[in-house]
C-alpha positions in Angstrom: -2.7 15.1 -7.4 -1.9 14.5 -3.7 -4.9 15.0 -1.4 -4.9 15.4 2.4 -8.2 15.5 4.2 -7.8 17.4 7.5 -10.1 15.4 9.2 -8.3 12.1 8.3 -5.4 13.5 10.2 -7.3 13.9 13.3 -8.9 17.4 13.3 -12.6 18.2 13.2 -12.1 20.1 10.1 -13.6 19.9 6.7 -10.3 21.1 5.1 -8.9 19.5 2.1 -5.5 20.1 0.6 -4.7 19.3 -3.2 -1.2 20.0 -4.6 0.9 18.4 -7.4 3.7 16.9 -5.4 4.0 15.5 -1.8 6.4 18.1 -0.7 3.9 20.9 -1.7 1.0 19.2 -0.1 3.1 18.8 3.3 4.1 22.4 3.1 0.3 23.2 2.4 -0.7 21.1 5.3 1.8 22.7 7.7 0.4 26.2 6.8 -3.0 25.2 7.3 -2.4 23.4 10.5 -0.7 26.5 11.8 -3.4 29.3 10.4 -6.4 26.9 11.2 -5.4 24.9 14.2 -2.8 26.8 16.0 -0.2 24.2 15.5 3.2 26.0 16.4 5.5 23.2 15.2 4.7 20.5 12.8 6.5 17.7 14.4 8.0 14.4 12.6 5.2 12.4 14.0 2.6 14.7 12.4 4.2 14.5 9.2 4.0 10.7 9.4 0.5 10.9 10.1 -0.1 13.2 7.2 2.0 11.0 5.0 -0.3 7.8 5.8 -3.6 9.5 5.0 -2.3 11.5 1.9 -4.3 9.8 -1.2 -3.5 10.2 -5.1 -6.2 11.8 -7.0 
């Protein structure tokens, strides 16, 4: 299980994303960023940051 904690990416947010695959986790993170934080476009820089804080559970 891949886990992303929104706070680890740099947002003041208690959100936690859990998904079976990295691809699924990244898609869920992008959707969360748009809905919860108003991020219009998830840049390559943001994806790199997300991948760097993603953990395995």
